[in-house]
C-alpha positions, 0 to 999 in steps of 0.5 A: 291354333290353326285347324291344319296346326291342331290335326297334325298334333293329334297324329303325333303321340307327343302332341296329343299329350300336350294336347290333353294337358292343355285341356285339363289346365283349362277345365280347373282354371274355368272350373275356379273361376266359377266356383268362388262367386257361386259359394260366396252367394251362399255365404250371403244368402245364409245370413249374417248370423248363420255365416259367423256361426258358420264360421265358428263351428268350423275352427272349433272343429279343428282343435279335436285331438286329432289334429296337430298341436299347431293346428289346434293353437291356431284354430283355437285362436281363430275360434275365440275370435269367430265366436266372439263375432257370432255372439255380436251377430247372433243377439239371441245366443249373445251369451252362450256364443261369448262364453264358447269364445272363452272356452276357446281361448282357455284351450288355446292357453292350454296348448300353448306350452305344448307348441313352446309358445309363450302365452303371456298376453292375458285377456284382461289386459285386452279389454276393449278400450271403452274410451273410444266408444262414443255410444252403446246401441242399448238402453240406460237400463241395460248399460246400467246393468253391466256397469253395476256389475263391474262396480260390484266386482270392483268392490268385492276385489278390493275387499279380498285384496285388503285379505291378501286373497292371492289373485285379488289386487287393487290394481285389478279392482280399480279396473272393474271400477274405471269400466263401471264409470266409463259405461255410465258416462258413455252416451247413449245411442242417437236412435235412444229416446233417454238421455244419459245412463241413470248411475246405478252404482251403490259403491258399496255392497255386501261382502259377509259371505266373501268375508267368511270364505276368502278363499274358497266359496261355493258360487250360488249359481252352479253350486260349485266349489272355486277360489272366491276371486275366481267367482267373483270374476264369474259372477261379474261376467254372469251378471253383465250377460242377465242384463244384457239378456232382457234387451237381446231376448226378442232379437232377430239373429238373420235380419238385423232390424228386428229389435226390442225397443231397447236395442238399436238395429244400426249399430247393434253388432259393434256394441255387443263385439265391445260387451262380449270382449269385455266379458270374456275377459272376466270369465277368462280371468275366473278360469285363470283363477281355478274356476271349472272350465267345463261346458256344465259351469260356463255354458249350464 
């Protein structure tokens, strides 16, 4: 625009409004163009663990009662996935963040009927497809510990199914055993010095307590009473987390490079994402069968 034309517009009241509006629009567009790179840079500087944690906390904050049901339902689903991502990105907090994901899944499940949604997809049917996993960046002992937890739960579920306990099915028992078998057969990550996962499965386990209390039992980990099948599922989740704990204790959350000798840096996130899916599905099933969903029961 020529200088003379600008002065002509300034002498006209309508022209002054047009120029003012144009200036405001240009200013907003300039700010919009400048802000995202700066914010993206801040997110990158935060590191993968802190960034994942922030995302999870942000979604969790939107599930509170002061928000509409629909918004809470959607946010709970986002938070469940965000906590799984945080568990994979923050190895030292893997157990707690995996359980927080379970809590968010449970919140979403309970919100579903309030908005007319049929939440029929059960997370136990969404266990990560271990057949697609070529290698896990964990040592033999750690993977074997998770396999042992799955095999034990499979046997215990089979025993309860034989007694006709509600919720205990041979299909669930077979699912546990199949997961255990798959974990044992997975080749170790190329960075691992050990050859193949040693098979720790015992096939048969002591079930005297289960037989004495097939319907309701006291969870030895929390002293809480719950349906026996629920305690079996939560016990499977906890045993797996215990097996992983020693491998992840000394991991650094925000540089992704320093781990103990039984965890590799390159593929750790992928391996932990698979295992977080698996473990959270077991804990969620426990809640579905009547295990208490309190912070003390899940995070204590």
